N, C-alpha and C positions, 0 to 999 in steps of 0.2 A: 442484537438489533440491526447491525449492520448486514449480516446474511439475510434478513427480512426486507430491509430498504432494497437490497440488490435482487431479490426475488422479484419485485416489482419493476425496478429500473436500475440496470447496472450503474450508470451515470451518476445517479444521485445516491446510491451507496458508496461509491468511490470519493464524492466530495464528503460525503459524511464520515467517512474513514479517517479523512485528514484532521477531524477532532482531536487524533492523537497527537498531533503537532505540538498541542500545549503541555504535553509532558516533556518535551524538551527545554520548554522554558524553566523548569525547575533547576537548571544549571545557572541561571541568571542570580546574581546577587539579590539577598532578600529585599533591602530597600528598593531596588528596581522592579521586583515582583509586587511589593505593595503599591507602587506608583501606577502599574499595569493595570492592577485589581482594584484600585482604590473605589470605583464606582459600581462594584458587583463582578461576580463571574463570567459575565456573557461578553467575554472579548475573542474574537476571532483570528487565531494566528494562521499564516499559510506562508508560503513561498518556494524557493528553490535552491539547491546547495550547488549544484555543480554545473559548470566548472568552477571551483573557487577561483575567485579573482583578486590580485594582488591588490590590497588597500595599504595607503600611506599612513603610518602614523604621525599625527602632528599634536604640537603642544603638551604632551607626555601623556593624556588620557582621553586622546581623540582619534578616530581615524576617518579618513576620508574615503568613501564609496565610490566606484563605478563600475559599470559593466552590464552586461545582458546575461540572464540566466533563463533557460527553456523549461517546460513543464511545471509551471507554479500552479499545480492544482488548487483550487478553492481561493485564487487570488482576487477574484471578482467581487468576493463577499467578505474579504479579511478586513480587520481593523488594523492589524499589524502585518508586516511582511519581513520575511527574514531571508537572507541572501548569503551565499557561502563565499567568505573571503579567506586569503592567504597572507599570514603576517611573518613577518623574517624569524621572530623569537619563537613561534609556534613549532611543536614537535610531538610525534604521537602516530601520526598518520590521519587523524581524525580532523575532518575540517571546523571551522571557526565559522559562525552564523552572527552577522549583525542585524539587530531588530530596529526596524524603523515605523514610523507612521505610513499607513497606506498610502496617503495624501503625498508623499515623498519619492512614489513609485510611478512609474511610467507603466501600464500595460500595454502590449501590442498583440492583438487577437491573432494569433499563429496557428493555433490548434484547428488542424482540418484533417480528421484521422477516419479510419473505416469502424472502429469500435471506441466504445466510451466517448462518443461525440460531444456528449453532454457536459462534459465536466469542466470546460473551459480553462485548461491546462496551458494558457498561454505564456508567452515570453514576459518576464519583467526587466524593465530598464531603469537603470540608476545613476544619476549624473551627478556628481560632486555633493554628496549628501555625508554631512558631518555626523558621526554617531558616537558617543561616549563609549569608552572600553567597557563600563559598567553594562551596557546594553548588547553586548557581544559575549558569546557562550562557546563551549566547545561542544560540537554534535555529538552525542553518546557519551561525555564527559559526566565527572561526578556532580550528583545535585546537590542542591543547597538545603532541600528540605528532605525531612527523613520521614517516608512512610512506604508501606509495601509498594504503592503504584510507581512511586519513584525510584525503586530499587530493582524494580523488574526490567530486565536486559532492553535498553530502549531501541536499539536497533531490530530486534528480534520482535518486539511488539509492532514496529513502523511494518515491517514485512507481514507479520499476521493480520492486522487490520485491512491490509489492502488483498490479501488471500482470502479474506472472509467474503469480499465482495464476489470472487470467482465461484466459492461455495454456493452462494446465495443464487447467482447467475445459472449455476449447473444444476440447480436443484428445480428451478424454474423450467429449464429445458426438459428435464425428466417428466414433469408435470405436465407440459405442452403436448409431448408424445402420449402420455396416458390419456389424455384428454380427446387427442385426435384418433387414437387407435382403434375405438370401439365403433366409430361411425364413421371413419373413411374409407372407401372402397376405391378401387384402381379404375382410371377411366378404359384401363385394356380389360377388364373383365376380371382381375385377379383378385384374390379374397381379401377382405378387410385388413389392415394394418394387424389387427389383434390377431389374426388367424395365420398370420404368414410365419413360418420358423425362424427365419432371418431376423424379423424384427422381435419376436419372444426372446431368442437368445441376447440379441444385442441390447435389450432392454436390461434384461438380467444382469447382464454383465456390466452395465453403465451403472446401475443401482448399487452393485456390490463395489466397484471401484470408488464411486464418490463416499458412500457409507464408511468404507475402509479408510480413505484418506481423512475423512472430517473425524472420524475416531482417534486417529493418530493426532492430528491436529489439536483437540481439545483436552485428549489424556495429558498431552505433554505441558500444556496452559495450565493445566488442574496440579499438575506436579510442581511446577515453577511456583505458583501461587500459594501452595501450601508451605512450600519451604519459606518463602517471605513472609507469610503471617506468623511462622513460628519463629521469626527473627533470625534466620539463618541466611548465608551467602548462597546465592546461585551458583554451582560448579560450571566450569566451562565446558565441561560434555554435556550437561541439560541444556545449557545455553546454545549450544552447536544444535542441538535435536530442536530447538524452537525453529531456527531458521531452516532445518531440514524439514520437517513437518510443514512449514509454509511453503515452501519450494514445492514440495510434493502436492501439496493440497491444490496450488494454483496450477502446477501441471496436468493433473489429473482431471482438473476442473476444465481445463481447454480440451482435452480428449473427449471426456463425457459429453462437451456440447458439439464437438465433431461429429462423435457418433450419432446424438439426437438429430443434427442435421440430415445426417444421410438417412435415417431412418423416415425422416419428414418426406421423402421423395422429391418430385419434382415441384411441387408447392412451395416447399421451403425456399426456394431460390429467388423468389419474389422479394422484391427489396424491401417491402415494410412487413415481411414476414418475421415471427418473434424468433423463430428459430435461428434465422441467420444472424439477427442481432445479437442473439446470446453467443454464438459461437464466435462473432468478432468481438464482441465485450470481453469473452474470457480470453481470447488470442490476445489481447492488449495486456490484461491481467499477466499473462505468462509472461510477457516479453520485458516487462519491469525487472530492472536489475537487481531488485532484492530478491526476486523468486525465478529467475530466469535459470535455465537448464545448468550454466557454469556453477551454480551453487552446488550441485552435488559434488562436483570436484572438490569445492572449498569445505564441504562437510566430511569428505572423506579422508581430505588432508588433515584436518583437527582429529578425526578419529583415529588416524594412524600416526600421529604425535608429528606431524610435519607442519604443523602452524596453519593459518590461514591468510589470505590476502587483508590488507589494511581495511577496518570497519568490519570485519567480519569475526566473530559473531556478532 
């Protein structure tokens, strides 16, 4: 579904993808979850984790939260906001998240980008908000609910839903080239796009690249999901492949949209042309820390038994 939404508009797909954030809440105590969902399931959770800000513990079971966090996608439509905090007694390398009502947070509209411009991924600012410890959790920590979706590697899933945006946008770029190719002729008198050998070769390669990356992406997903349905644990090697497939999908999507932009010729440089927007949207997806090129190195380190960086996979 995220792919389909992103095919129409990358920013809309990006915001939809952050629905996955609700799975993080499964690490909260059950009484807290019962309070969150007492009026039904339609609760939107968003926020930003990095950089974790030091939080002061008071009265034994409360923390006082202050700080600013950028890139809070979906924050303008959220009922609950989560922010990353650092507490002295936390260990393990994964950040703690403090959850609070959106009314306790100030949103500063700082998002001004060349791609995914409509996501509203603004800064969130918190000033002296008291949060019970029971409303905090370790992001990527053990869930208190037991079902397959909550046992799926949470950080891998977080990367996958963002990569799906790139896959949808890249398919839109290919579809747009196909629509342009048969009817568009050059102002210089050159053959139509569909009759140009370089377009034929580039389009075939783009289709093969995107289809291959997408197949890898969903093949790994199905493998992991079947293991979880059968009640087994996901091995680290397969969790690593989730992140690798997500990184590869995002990077290939960015390359495919760049190639489609090139195929579009001079008309694609117009500021309102869809191929330019596709290229810029996918460039932003591929820049995200979860799918950036550095994750190839982390995947290789895990494969070679040299460990990975904190939070990976």
